[in-house]
N, C-alpha and C positions, 0 to 999 in steps of 0.2 A: 795588509798593514799599511798605514799611511807613511808618506815620505817625511823627511825631516826638513824643517825650515830654519835657516839662520838669517837674522837681520844684521847686516853690518852697518852700524850707525857711527856717525862722527861728523865733524864740521866739513864743509867743502875743502878739499885739499888734504884731508887726513889720511888718504890712501885707500879709500873704500873700493874703488873700481879696480885698482891694481891688485889689491889683495884678493878681491873676488875672482879675478882672472887666475891668480896663483892657486887658489883653492880648486877652481875648475880644472886646472892643469893636473892637480893631484887626484881629484875625484871627478872624472869626466861626466859622470851621470848627473851632476848638478845642473839645474837650469838657473841662469842668472836673470833676475828681473831688475832692470836698471830704471830708476825713476826718471832720469833724463830722457831715456828713449820713450817711456810710457807717456810722459808729459807731452811730447811732440804729437802724439796721436790723440790723447784725451783733450788737451788744451793747446792746439797748434799755435796760438798767439797768447802765451801765458802772461798773466798779470801778477801771479804769485800772491794773490789776495788770500785772506784766511779761508774764505769759502772755497776757493779753487784748491788750496792745499788740502782742505778737509776731504774734498772729492777725490783728488788723485791718490792720497794716502789710503783712503778706504778702498779704492779700486785695486791698488797694489796688494793690500792685505787680502782682499777677496780672491784675487788671482793666485796668490801664493797658497792660500787655503785650498782652492779648487785643484791646483796642480798637485799639492801634497796628498789630497784625498785620492788621487789617481796612482799613488804609490811612488811619486817622483820626489827627489830632493831639490830644494830651492834655496837660492841665495837672494835675499832682498838687498840690493845695493842702493841705499837711499839714506839721505841725511836724517829724515824723520825727526825734525827738530822738536816736536812736541811728544812728550812721554805718552800721552793718551793713544797715539797711533800705534806705538810699539806695544803698549799694554793691550790694545785691541787684538793685535796679532797673537800675543801670548794667550789671551782668553779664548780665541777661536781656533787656534792651531794646537793640537795636542802635543806634537813633537816639535818644540820651538826653542831656540836659543838666541839671545841677544849678545852681540859682540860689539863692544864699544872701542872704537879707535880714538883714543885720547891724544890730542895734539894741540900745541899752543897755536893761537890765532896768528902769531908771527910766522911760525913755520908753515902753516896752511897757506897764508898769503904768499909767502915766497914760492912755494910749490905751484900754486895756482897761476902765478904770473909767469913762471918759467916753463910750464908744461906745454908740449907741442901737441899731444893727443888729448882731446877733451872728452872723448866718448859721449858726445852729445851735450855735455855741460855748457852752460853759458860762459863765454869768454869774459875775462876781467871782472869776475864776480865781486871780488873784494873792493876793487875800484868803484864799481857800481854801488856797492853797499855804502861806501863812504859818501857817495853822491845822493844817497837817500833810498836806494832800492831795498826791498825787504829781504835782506840776506841774513840767514841764521848766524848768530854770533856777533853780528854788527848792528843791524836795525831791528831784527826780531830775535827773540830768545832761542837758545838751544838748551833744552832741558836735558841735562846729563842723566843717563840711566841710573836708577837707584840700586839695582841688584842684577847687573848683567852677568851672564855666565862667564864671560871673559872680558877683561879690560887690557888693552895693549897700548902702551905708550909709544905711538908711532913717530914721535920726533926723536926718539933714541933707538928704537928697534928698527932693524932693516926690514925690507919687504920679505926677504927669505925667512928671517926669524919670526915675523908675524905669521906668515903662512904656515910655518912649522908648528907654532903654538896651536893654531886653529886645527891643523891636520891631526895633531896629537889628541886634541879634545874630541874631534869627530871619531877618531879611531877608538878612544876610550869609551865613548857612549855607543859605539858600534852602529853607526848609521848604515 
């Protein structure tokens, strides 16, 4: 049987990495694929161009698919600002769920500027976005999911609440 893949999507600062860690704490068999870590290997000097984003998102989908085919459960921790990448994963991976962390840009910006641990994410991303960098939700679009399996409002839900909602969902579908 193939493993289960969840894609945790949302704006930078919406809580993706922290929530992915919380899920891994409850379900230790999950493997976390972090876009920020992958990007450092695939594109060590990132430009964040559309072509580069297309490449790295296809790589993360392929990696998740391959790992799931080996029977392992996977968390994709990646903004995935374009719907087509998340839909590609949905199309290629039989046991897949999209989890949308909905959060205001104001809250995401506040979190991003105050966080001490970046887990590989670029520092001052919203400041750079205001200066012209291609940041999802600022200079490039973030296409919200149309039909995610879960939507969690992370500017009102605590990390613990969000992790519990996802854990309940994973238990319900019997991963």
